[in-house]
KOLPA-260773 format. One line per 10 residues: number of its first residue (from 1); their letters; for each residue x negated, y negated, z of C-alpha. Coordinates in steps of 0.2 Angstrom, whole numbers, padded with zeros to 4 digits. Layout:
N
NUM) a) X,Y,Z; ...
This chain:
816
1) mfyidvilpi) -0099,-0052,-0107; -0090,-0037,-0098; -0075,-0039,-0087; -0065,-0027,-0076; -0046,-0029,-0072; -0043,-0023,-0054; -0027,-0020,-0044; -0028,-0028,-0026; -0019,-0020,-0012; -0008,-0036,-0009
11) plkqkftykv) 0009,-0040,-0015; 0005,-0049,-0031; 0012,-0045,-0048; -0003,-0047,-0059; -0020,-0039,-0060; -0036,-0049,-0058; -0051,-0050,-0069; -0069,-0050,-0063; -0086,-0051,-0071; -0098,-0036,-0072
21) nkdeaaflqq) -0115,-0034,-0080; -0118,-0022,-0094; -0124,-0007,-0083; -0110,-0009,-0071; -0098,-0009,-0086; -0105,0007,-0092; -0104,0015,-0075; -0087,0009,-0069; -0071,0020,-0073; -0053,0018,-0070
31) gmrvavpfgk) -0049,0023,-0052; -0065,0018,-0044; -0065,0006,-0029; -0075,-0010,-0029; -0077,-0024,-0016; -0072,-0040,-0023; -0071,-0058,-0016; -0054,-0065,-0016; -0048,-0083,-0011; -0061,-0093,-0001
41) skvftaivyq) -0069,-0081,0009; -0060,-0064,0010; -0067,-0048,0003; -0055,-0034,-0003; -0056,-0017,-0009; -0049,-0016,-0026; -0045,-0002,-0039; -0053,-0003,-0056; -0039,-0003,-0069; -0049,-0005,-0085
51) vhqtppsgye) -0066,-0011,-0092; -0065,-0023,-0107; -0073,-0038,-0115; -0059,-0051,-0115; -0061,-0066,-0104; -0045,-0071,-0095; -0038,-0088,-0098; -0033,-0100,-0084; -0047,-0096,-0072; -0065,-0094,-0069
61) tkdidhilde) -0070,-0076,-0066; -0080,-0071,-0051; -0093,-0057,-0049; -0089,-0041,-0040; -0097,-0039,-0023; -0102,-0020,-0025; -0096,-0004,-0031; -0090,0008,-0017; -0088,0025,-0027; -0099,0036,-0037
71) spvitatqik) -0084,0043,-0046; -0065,0039,-0047; -0055,0042,-0031; -0039,0040,-0041; -0033,0049,-0056; -0026,0042,-0072; -0009,0051,-0069; -0008,0044,-0051; -0009,0026,-0059; 0004,0030,-0071
81) hwewmasyym) 0015,0037,-0057; 0012,0021,-0047; 0016,0010,-0061; 0033,0019,-0063; 0036,0017,-0045; 0032,-0002,-0045; 0044,-0005,-0060; 0058,0006,-0054; 0058,0001,-0036; 0055,-0017,-0041
91) ctlgeviraa) 0039,-0020,-0031; 0021,-0024,-0035; 0008,-0011,-0039; -0002,-0018,-0025; 0011,-0013,-0013; 0012,0004,-0020; -0007,0006,-0018; -0006,0000,0000; 0007,0014,0004; -0002,0027,-0006
101) lpsafllese) -0020,0026,-0001; -0026,0031,0017; -0031,0015,0026; -0049,0021,0027; -0050,0018,0008; -0044,0000,0009; -0058,-0009,0018; -0054,-0026,0023; -0067,-0039,0027; -0072,-0042,0044
111) tiislaktdv) -0080,-0059,0049; -0097,-0058,0057; -0106,-0073,0065; -0125,-0075,0066; -0137,-0089,0071; -0143,-0100,0057; -0156,-0109,0068; -0162,-0107,0086; -0170,-0124,0090; -0154,-0133,0095
121) seekltdeef) -0153,-0146,0109; -0140,-0140,0121; -0133,-0157,0125; -0125,-0159,0108; -0114,-0143,0111; -0098,-0143,0120; -0095,-0130,0133; -0086,-0117,0121; -0100,-0120,0108; -0113,-0117,0120
131) lifealqhqp) -0105,-0100,0126; -0106,-0094,0108; -0123,-0100,0105; -0129,-0092,0122; -0121,-0075,0117; -0130,-0075,0100; -0146,-0077,0109; -0144,-0060,0117; -0137,-0051,0101; -0140,-0055,0083
141) tlhindvrsv) -0122,-0054,0077; -0105,-0056,0084; -0089,-0050,0077; -0075,-0062,0077; -0066,-0052,0091; -0081,-0053,0102; -0080,-0072,0100; -0062,-0071,0106; -0067,-0062,0121; -0082,-0073,0125
151) ldkknvvavl) -0071,-0088,0125; -0056,-0079,0132; -0044,-0087,0119; -0036,-0081,0103; -0039,-0095,0091; -0057,-0098,0089; -0058,-0104,0071; -0059,-0122,0076; -0074,-0119,0088; -0083,-0109,0074
161) dkliekkivq) -0079,-0122,0061; -0088,-0135,0072; -0103,-0124,0074; -0104,-0120,0055; -0103,-0139,0052; -0117,-0142,0063; -0126,-0128,0054; -0130,-0119,0070; -0121,-0102,0065; -0117,-0094,0048
171) vqeevyeqyk) -0103,-0083,0044; -0104,-0068,0032; -0089,-0056,0027; -0094,-0038,0029; -0085,-0024,0022; -0086,-0008,0032; -0083,0010,0026; -0070,0016,0039; -0071,0035,0035; -0084,0044,0045
181) pklkryvkla) -0086,0063,0042; -0085,0073,0058; -0102,0080,0063; -0103,0095,0075; -0119,0098,0085; -0127,0115,0084; -0143,0122,0092; -0156,0134,0087; -0172,0141,0094; -0187,0131,0088
191) skyaseaelk) -0196,0139,0073; -0212,0142,0083; -0203,0155,0094; -0197,0165,0079; -0209,0179,0082; -0205,0192,0096; -0222,0189,0105; -0219,0170,0106; -0202,0173,0113; -0208,0185,0126
201) llleetlsna) -0221,0173,0131; -0208,0159,0133; -0196,0169,0143; -0209,0178,0155; -0221,0163,0157; -0216,0146,0152; -0198,0148,0159; -0202,0159,0173; -0198,0145,0186; -0183,0139,0177
211) pkqrevvmnl) -0170,0152,0178; -0155,0142,0171; -0165,0137,0156; -0171,0155,0154; -0153,0160,0155; -0148,0148,0141; -0162,0154,0129; -0157,0172,0132; -0139,0168,0128; -0143,0159,0112
221) fmltaqsnkp) -0154,0174,0107; -0139,0186,0110; -0126,0174,0101; -0138,0173,0086; -0141,0192,0086; -0122,0196,0086; -0118,0185,0071; -0127,0175,0059; -0116,0160,0062; -0123,0144,0069
231) vsvkqlqkqs) -0121,0141,0088; -0113,0125,0093; -0119,0116,0109; -0101,0118,0116; -0101,0137,0113; -0119,0139,0121; -0114,0129,0136; -0098,0140,0139; -0107,0156,0136; -0121,0151,0149
241) dtslnviksl) -0109,0143,0161; -0121,0129,0163; -0122,0110,0161; -0126,0099,0146; -0142,0093,0155; -0150,0110,0155; -0148,0111,0136; -0154,0093,0134; -0170,0097,0144; -0173,0112,0133
251) idkeilqayy) -0171,0101,0118; -0183,0088,0125; -0196,0102,0128; -0194,0106,0110; -0189,0124,0114; -0172,0121,0106; -0168,0111,0091; -0152,0102,0088; -0145,0099,0071; -0128,0093,0064
261) ikkdrvqysg) -0116,0101,0051; -0102,0091,0043; -0085,0098,0048; -0068,0096,0041; -0056,0090,0054; -0042,0100,0049; -0047,0118,0048; -0038,0135,0047; -0044,0147,0060; -0033,0162,0059
271) eaasnikkln) -0033,0180,0053; -0034,0184,0035; -0018,0181,0025; -0004,0194,0027; 0007,0202,0014; 0022,0193,0008; 0039,0200,0015; 0049,0209,0003; 0065,0200,-0003; 0082,0207,0000
281) kaqeiafsei) 0094,0210,-0014; 0103,0192,-0013; 0085,0184,-0013; 0079,0194,-0027; 0094,0189,-0038; 0091,0171,-0033; 0073,0172,-0037; 0075,0179,-0054; 0089,0166,-0058; 0077,0152,-0053
291) ketfktqdit) 0064,0160,-0065; 0077,0161,-0078; 0083,0143,-0076; 0065,0137,-0076; 0063,0143,-0094; 0076,0130,-0100; 0076,0117,-0086; 0062,0108,-0077; 0072,0105,-0061; 0083,0118,-0051
301) llhgvtssgk) 0093,0116,-0036; 0094,0131,-0024; 0110,0129,-0014; 0108,0142,0000; 0117,0143,0016; 0108,0140,0032; 0097,0155,0037; 0098,0163,0020; 0079,0165,0018; 0076,0150,0006
311) teiyvrlise) 0058,0149,0013; 0054,0167,0008; 0059,0163,-0010; 0048,0148,-0010; 0033,0159,-0004; 0036,0171,-0018; 0036,0157,-0031; 0020,0149,-0023; 0011,0166,-0023; 0015,0168,-0041
321) liesgkqvly) 0009,0151,-0046; -0007,0149,-0036; -0014,0165,-0045; -0014,0154,-0061; -0025,0141,-0051; -0012,0128,-0051; -0008,0116,-0036; 0008,0117,-0026; 0016,0102,-0017; 0028,0107,-0003
331) mlpeialttq) 0038,0092,0003; 0048,0091,0019; 0058,0077,0026; 0052,0078,0044; 0035,0081,0053; 0044,0092,0066; 0048,0104,0051; 0030,0104,0045; 0023,0111,0061; 0034,0126,0060
341) lisrlqryfg) 0031,0129,0042; 0012,0127,0043; 0010,0143,0053; 0022,0152,0042; 0013,0147,0026; -0004,0150,0034; 0001,0168,0038; 0003,0171,0019; -0010,0160,0011; -0023,0158,0025
351) akvavyhsky) -0035,0144,0022; -0027,0138,0005; -0015,0127,0015; -0018,0108,0018; -0007,0097,0028; -0004,0078,0025; 0007,0067,0035; 0007,0051,0046; 0003,0060,0063; -0014,0065,0056
361) svnervevwn) -0028,0053,0059; -0035,0042,0045; -0051,0053,0044; -0041,0069,0042; -0030,0061,0028; -0046,0056,0019; -0053,0074,0019; -0037,0081,0012; -0037,0068,-0001; -0055,0072,-0006
371) nvlqakpkaq) -0051,0091,-0006; -0036,0089,-0017; -0045,0077,-0029; -0059,0090,-0031; -0046,0104,-0033; -0054,0114,-0019; -0046,0130,-0015; -0043,0125,0003; -0030,0112,-0003; -0022,0122,-0017
381) ivigarsslf) -0005,0121,-0007; -0001,0104,0001; 0012,0103,0013; 0018,0086,0019; 0031,0073,0022; 0036,0060,0008; 0018,0052,0008; 0010,0068,0001; 0017,0064,-0016; 0003,0051,-0018
391) lpfnnlglvl) -0011,0063,-0017; -0023,0064,-0032; -0017,0081,-0040; -0025,0085,-0056; -0017,0102,-0059; 0000,0102,-0051; 0012,0117,-0056; 0026,0117,-0044; 0035,0104,-0032; 0046,0111,-0019
401) vdeehepsfk) 0058,0098,-0010; 0065,0107,0005; 0081,0100,0013; 0082,0088,-0002; 0098,0080,0006; 0088,0072,0020; 0089,0053,0022; 0071,0054,0029; 0065,0056,0011; 0069,0038,0009
411) qynpspryhg) 0057,0024,0014; 0065,0009,0020; 0051,-0002,0026; 0038,-0008,0020; 0039,-0009,0001; 0039,0002,-0010; 0056,0007,-0004; 0055,0024,-0014; 0065,0040,-0012; 0053,0055,-0010
421) rdaavvlakl) 0064,0067,-0019; 0066,0056,-0034; 0048,0050,-0035; 0043,0069,-0034; 0054,0073,-0049; 0044,0059,-0059; 0027,0065,-0053; 0031,0083,-0058; 0037,0077,-0076; 0020,0068,-0078
431) hhakvlmgsa) 0011,0084,-0073; 0023,0095,-0084; 0027,0105,-0067; 0043,0113,-0061; 0053,0106,-0047; 0064,0117,-0035; 0075,0108,-0023; 0083,0118,-0009; 0097,0114,0004; 0112,0121,0012
441) tpslesyyna) 0121,0105,0011; 0114,0097,-0005; 0116,0078,-0008; 0131,0073,-0018; 0120,0066,-0032; 0109,0082,-0034; 0124,0093,-0034; 0133,0082,-0047; 0117,0083,-0058; 0117,0102,-0056
451) tngkyglvnl) 0135,0105,-0060; 0134,0093,-0075; 0119,0103,-0082; 0106,0090,-0079; 0097,0102,-0066; 0098,0121,-0065; 0109,0128,-0051; 0106,0144,-0041; 0117,0149,-0027; 0113,0160,-0012
461) ktrygdvlmp) 0128,0163,-0002; 0123,0176,0011; 0113,0174,0027; 0097,0185,0028; 0101,0202,0036; 0119,0199,0031; 0122,0190,0048; 0139,0181,0048; 0140,0162,0047; 0142,0155,0065
471) eielvdlkek) 0160,0154,0072; 0164,0135,0073; 0176,0130,0086; 0183,0112,0089; 0186,0106,0107; 0198,0092,0109; 0191,0080,0122; 0207,0070,0123; 0217,0084,0129; 0203,0090,0141
481) nkkkrmkghf) 0201,0073,0149; 0220,0072,0151; 0220,0089,0160; 0205,0084,0170; 0194,0098,0163; 0178,0089,0161; 0162,0090,0171; 0153,0074,0166; 0152,0075,0147; 0155,0094,0147
491) sdrlleemne) 0171,0102,0143; 0176,0118,0153; 0175,0127,0137; 0157,0122,0133; 0152,0126,0151; 0160,0143,0150; 0151,0148,0134; 0135,0141,0140; 0136,0152,0156; 0140,0168,0146
501) vlklgeqvil) 0125,0165,0134; 0113,0161,0148; 0118,0177,0157; 0113,0187,0142; 0096,0178,0142; 0099,0169,0126; 0096,0151,0122; 0107,0135,0119; 0104,0120,0109; 0114,0104,0113
511) fqnrrgyspi) 0115,0090,0100; 0118,0072,0104; 0114,0059,0092; 0109,0045,0104; 0092,0044,0113; 0090,0036,0130; 0102,0038,0145; 0116,0026,0141; 0118,0015,0126; 0128,0001,0135
521) vecttcgtsp) 0126,-0005,0153; 0141,-0016,0158; 0146,-0027,0173; 0163,-0021,0178; 0167,-0038,0186; 0164,-0050,0171; 0162,-0037,0157; 0145,-0044,0152; 0131,-0031,0146; 0113,-0035,0144
531) qcpncdvslt) 0109,-0040,0126; 0092,-0040,0117; 0086,-0058,0115; 0079,-0054,0097; 0093,-0043,0090; 0112,-0042,0090; 0113,-0026,0100; 0115,-0021,0118; 0100,-0014,0127; 0100,0005,0130
541) yhqyknelrc) 0096,0011,0147; 0081,0023,0149; 0082,0032,0165; 0065,0040,0166; 0056,0023,0165; 0071,0014,0174; 0071,0001,0160; 0083,-0007,0147; 0076,-0005,0130; 0080,-0011,0112
551) hycgyhiamq) 0079,0003,0099; 0076,-0010,0085; 0062,-0021,0091; 0055,-0012,0106; 0060,-0026,0118; 0061,-0020,0136; 0065,-0026,0154; 0067,-0017,0171; 0084,-0010,0174; 0094,-0024,0183
561) lscmacgset) 0101,-0022,0200; 0114,-0036,0198; 0123,-0043,0183; 0114,-0057,0175; 0130,-0067,0171; 0140,-0066,0188; 0127,-0059,0200; 0139,-0045,0206; 0130,-0028,0209; 0144,-0019,0199
571) ldtkgfgtqq) 0134,-0012,0184; 0141,0003,0176; 0134,0013,0161; 0145,0017,0146; 0142,0030,0133; 0128,0043,0134; 0112,0048,0126; 0101,0063,0127; 0093,0058,0144; 0110,0058,0152
581) vetelkalfp) 0115,0075,0145; 0098,0082,0152; 0101,0074,0169; 0119,0082,0170; 0112,0099,0164; 0099,0099,0178; 0113,0097,0191; 0124,0110,0182; 0111,0123,0178; 0097,0121,0192
591) ehkiarmdqd) 0089,0138,0189; 0087,0136,0170; 0073,0128,0161; 0079,0112,0151; 0070,0102,0139; 0073,0087,0128; 0068,0083,0110; 0070,0065,0103; 0059,0051,0098; 0054,0047,0116
601) ttrkkhahak) 0047,0065,0120; 0039,0068,0103; 0028,0052,0101; 0011,0061,0104; 0002,0070,0090; 0006,0088,0094; 0022,0085,0104; 0033,0093,0091; 0023,0109,0090; 0022,0111,0109
611) lidkleneei) 0041,0110,0111; 0044,0121,0096; 0032,0134,0103; 0040,0134,0120; 0057,0137,0112; 0050,0151,0102; 0042,0159,0117; 0058,0157,0126; 0051,0146,0140; 0066,0134,0137
621) dilvgtqmla) 0084,0140,0140; 0093,0124,0135; 0086,0111,0122; 0095,0094,0121; 0090,0084,0106; 0095,0071,0092; 0095,0075,0074; 0077,0081,0074; 0085,0098,0079; 0096,0098,0063
631) kgldfrnisl) 0082,0100,0051; 0079,0117,0045; 0070,0124,0060; 0071,0142,0063; 0073,0149,0080; 0077,0168,0083; 0086,0168,0100; 0099,0154,0099; 0116,0160,0100; 0126,0144,0105
641) vgvmnadnll) 0125,0126,0098; 0135,0113,0106; 0139,0096,0098; 0142,0084,0113; 0152,0071,0103; 0155,0071,0084; 0165,0055,0083; 0150,0042,0083; 0144,0050,0067; 0160,0049,0058
651) nfpdfraher) 0164,0031,0062; 0149,0023,0054; 0151,0008,0041; 0143,0017,0027; 0149,0025,0011; 0139,0040,0015; 0145,0042,0033; 0156,0057,0029; 0144,0066,0018; 0130,0063,0031
661) sfqllqqvsg) 0141,0069,0045; 0146,0085,0036; 0127,0088,0032; 0121,0085,0050; 0135,0095,0058; 0133,0110,0046; 0114,0109,0048; 0115,0109,0067; 0127,0123,0066; 0115,0133,0056
671) ragrtskrgk) 0103,0134,0070; 0114,0147,0079; 0114,0166,0077; 0100,0168,0064; 0095,0186,0068; 0108,0200,0072; 0122,0193,0082; 0134,0180,0076; 0131,0163,0083; 0144,0151,0090
681) vliqtynpyh) 0146,0132,0088; 0157,0121,0099; 0160,0104,0093; 0167,0092,0105; 0178,0078,0098; 0192,0066,0101; 0199,0069,0084; 0199,0087,0080; 0210,0085,0064; 0198,0074,0055
691) qilqqvstnd) 0195,0081,0038; 0176,0082,0039; 0177,0092,0055; 0190,0104,0047; 0178,0106,0032; 0163,0109,0044; 0173,0122,0054; 0177,0132,0038; 0160,0129,0029; 0169,0121,0015
701) ydgmynqqle) 0155,0112,0006; 0165,0112,-0011; 0180,0104,-0003; 0170,0090,0005; 0160,0088,-0012; 0176,0086,-0022; 0185,0075,-0010; 0170,0063,-0008; 0167,0063,-0027; 0185,0057,-0029
711) dryqykyppy) 0182,0043,-0016; 0166,0038,-0024; 0174,0037,-0042; 0188,0026,-0035; 0177,0014,-0026; 0162,0014,-0039; 0148,0022,-0029; 0134,0034,-0034; 0133,0046,-0043; 0145,0036,-0055
721) yrtikitckd) 0136,0019,-0051; 0119,0014,-0047; 0116,0002,-0032; 0103,-0011,-0029; 0104,-0019,-0012; 0096,-0037,-0009; 0093,-0043,0008; 0090,-0061,0014; 0082,-0064,0031; 0078,-0080,0040
731) rnlqkmlkaa) 0076,-0086,0058; 0088,-0100,0054; 0106,-0094,0052; 0112,-0109,0041; 0097,-0108,0030; 0099,-0089,0028; 0118,-0090,0024; 0115,-0104,0011; 0101,-0094,0003; 0111,-0078,0002
741) kwfgqalenk) 0126,-0088,-0005; 0115,-0096,-0019; 0107,-0079,-0023; 0125,-0071,-0024; 0132,-0084,-0035; 0116,-0084,-0047; 0119,-0065,-0049; 0138,-0067,-0052; 0135,-0079,-0067; 0130,-0064,-0077
751) lgpqvlgpeq) 0135,-0048,-0067; 0152,-0055,-0061; 0163,-0042,-0051; 0148,-0030,-0050; 0141,-0041,-0036; 0147,-0038,-0018; 0143,-0050,-0004; 0134,-0059,0003; 0140,-0050,0019; 0132,-0049,0036
761) ppigrirnly) 0129,-0031,0042; 0136,-0024,0058; 0120,-0029,0067; 0118,-0046,0060; 0101,-0051,0068; 0086,-0040,0071; 0069,-0046,0078; 0076,-0064,0078; 0079,-0063,0059; 0097,-0066,0053
771) isnilikipk) 0102,-0054,0039; 0114,-0055,0024; 0116,-0041,0011; 0121,-0042,-0007; 0126,-0026,-0016; 0125,-0024,-0035; 0134,-0009,-0042; 0128,-0005,-0060; 0139,0007,-0071; 0130,0021,-0079
781) kqslektkqy) 0132,0014,-0097; 0124,-0003,-0092; 0106,-0004,-0095; 0097,-0003,-0078; 0081,-0010,-0086; 0090,-0026,-0092; 0099,-0028,-0075; 0083,-0027,-0066; 0075,-0040,-0077; 0089,-0052,-0074
791) inrvaqsfns) 0088,-0049,-0055; 0069,-0052,-0056; 0072,-0069,-0065; 0084,-0074,-0052; 0072,-0069,-0038; 0058,-0080,-0047; 0070,-0095,-0048; 0074,-0092,-0029; 0056,-0091,-0024; 0052,-0108,-0033
801) ikefssvklt) 0065,-0117,-0022; 0056,-0126,-0008; 0070,-0126,0004; 0071,-0107,0004; 0052,-0104,0005; 0054,-0096,0023; 0068,-0084,0018; 0062,-0066,0016; 0069,-0057,0001; 0069,-0038,0000
811) idvdnh) 0076,-0028,-0015; 0080,-0010,-0012; 0084,0001,-0027; 0096,0016,-0025; 0098,0011,-0006; 0102,0029,-0001
């Protein structure tokens, strides 16, 4: 007997064993997909882990349904990497697979209903059963969703069960292959008109009374003569300025023939690759230092100030590496960044660049996956967000992690809660590839590793073209308010600078880290503000839709005219978001073009790219935005950056708040004056003497690093200690508190003072679930492996307690 072990894309710890016959066993390899029955009637796509001859103990093996692949879609290295991820981030292999594979690869069963017998006496059926029976008379099968719409109700299982019992219908579980290649329709002249004489006859006699059709044939002939490329229906229609019906009637008459070609959805259509820019002196030195450190180190950190030209150094490294035929992974934290970089990389490497991130459709992602797996030249350089490290590389030579300090590299939900930068380091190690991390404001951990010799460190201290670092000025809002020098949320100083810059025809960026119009709406009579019913937060007012919205669960209601509590019509907005800044700007600068960049304006697929293009083409004078603006974007004509209010960044209950504020403000400042003229940055704050703001204004990264390191050492935080955060969530507050207390005490038995909590976070309820956190701090000398084993044992005992069965438990390792 032959068996296979498979991994199912569901959060279960163990692998499952299925029976296969001798031929299947000979054909199957690790990394192929098979459809397998699981549970009573479900069919799942599973990944083959190994083929063997040892029967499992404890359960009867089932046969597999069918094999879905001709060859493996997952490589052995990928499985190794995913196993590391599952063990390090304390989740199951199934969860990693669910996150890693494009959803088109993970087929789920779909329930299909068909008639089992047609001779049924209608009196025996209830009204609902009769409706289904009647629908099946008209079409052979119904999907379960069709049944829902026929009966106009959600829960149809009971009705279907009755029909199955009466043996009137039967149910089968179908597995669908979701990926469909994109087919493009082309036309050509039918082969019988290939000779000149036949063509002449066609044009002069057959089509003499159909001028439009004659015109189409003439155009097709010209297009084919001009180039040997196939002519698409769309192209022909455009060239002939005619309707589709004319082309259709020519196809019906068999004068034209239609045919299809399989197309890749993501294609590069641009000029041939251009030459790589020459590096300046500082870049040359940094480039050779990187090459030097790579001889002894596998990982190097490039600490280059904003606008120092780090991208050009990456480009040089890539161009040297791809000549050897190896693959390159270029990781970025934010989709907005990829849009700008894609065009830059394509300028140098043409069609060798493939893009992979969540704004791409499922089918586009499957294509990139297959191109990488087959090591095609068109996917030799992959640029993408954190999910791109799951791709099936087989010859990876270099991993670039740009803006490595960014929190967006960390995945918080769902599991695996991995950190893109750390997982990329392990991926590179498995491939024996080099890693280069770049940032103007490296994370404390990476800089600590670099200064302690674990990573190589290369500094790039001058901006490209020797442009000076922007001049940073702090504006004291307390004083401006006292002296009545504010117009809305703008100080006279900021307005004065903006007017000057706009007069010169240059652009302005304004940063406000809150979207919406106003975070709080409050009744001035009784002090009540509308709260979200599902979360412990007040609703944010969004002016353009005139609604109140929760940014945690998406709950929204129309803006209230009067207070819900006391009925007075004295509602006032407090605080301000990007929309309010935009509204005020329109009143202050009516002749100028103003745009906004936040989550609300960039929901659509190409919205990022459109905004960035407009800014580059100088169609926008003032851009207001949230932290999306801070991430490594490169604009040529921005000479002023205004930070509307720096205080809400600093006063955040998190041990990284000061480090993050420094990084964010430094990065936002870095968008100013990137070409020839020195830029200016104005930071509005109520607390201009705050240490972090002083360090930002003097570009003092080392000062910030040393001070934060001292604090971390004192309070036992990374990089000196590892952290694991355990969260308990439940709809019932008492049950959640009891569960968290039980878990905390169980951990304390062995880990003692290293366990902090349970403690409720600042927002204690989200989506109707109450939350408690427990934080475990693990000193470097303590075995991380053994600590995790102990936590897993406690979690197992916890899961076996009936009373806590509804409590959701999440474990987050290195909760960055």
